[in-house]
C-alpha positions in Angstrom: 19.5 79.9 16.4 20.9 81.3 19.9 19.1 83.9 21.9 21.2 85.8 24.5 19.8 88.4 27.1 21.9 91.0 29.1 20.0 92.0 32.1 22.4 94.9 33.0 21.4 96.9 29.7 18.2 95.0 29.1 19.1 93.9 25.6 18.5 90.4 23.9 20.2 89.3 20.6 18.9 86.6 18.4 21.5 85.0 16.3 19.9 83.5 13.3 23.3 82.0 11.9 26.7 81.1 13.4 28.3 83.2 10.6 30.4 86.0 12.2 32.1 88.7 10.8 31.3 92.4 9.3 27.8 93.4 9.4 25.6 96.2 8.4 23.2 97.4 11.0 19.6 98.6 10.1 17.3 100.4 12.4 14.0 98.8 12.2 12.4 100.8 14.8 13.6 102.4 18.0 14.1 99.0 19.8 15.0 96.7 17.1 18.2 96.6 15.0 18.8 94.3 12.1 22.4 93.0 11.2 23.0 91.9 7.9 26.0 90.0 6.6 28.3 90.4 3.5 25.9 88.7 1.2 22.8 90.7 2.7 21.5 87.9 4.5 19.9 88.6 7.9 22.4 87.2 10.6 21.1 88.6 13.9 18.4 90.8 15.6 19.1 92.9 18.7 16.2 94.3 20.8 16.9 97.1 23.3 14.6 97.5 26.3 13.9 93.6 25.7 11.9 93.2 29.0 9.5 95.6 27.7 9.4 94.6 24.0 9.1 90.9 24.5 7.0 91.1 27.8 9.0 89.5 30.6 10.3 90.2 34.0 13.6 91.7 33.6 14.8 89.8 36.8 13.4 86.5 35.7 13.8 86.2 32.1 12.0 83.3 30.2 11.8 83.1 26.4 9.7 80.6 25.0 10.1 79.5 21.5 6.9 78.0 19.8 7.6 75.7 16.8 6.2 77.2 13.6 4.7 75.2 10.8 6.3 75.8 7.4 3.8 76.7 4.8 4.5 75.8 1.2 2.7 77.2 -1.6 0.7 74.7 -3.6 
């Protein structure tokens, strides 16, 4: 996973895979857009007005990723 941030347009992009190619973009809400690849897999997430949506200072962006525990059904 890779996360980029462009302060000029205040947009973040979360790359969930290294796959590149043609995508279909689906608007989740006014700030979040989901990119799906050819096999309908989610490959990326674009966040507009990222500083507002993610709650960080636009001039000093800091994004922390916490490790999540995988929960498997019994």
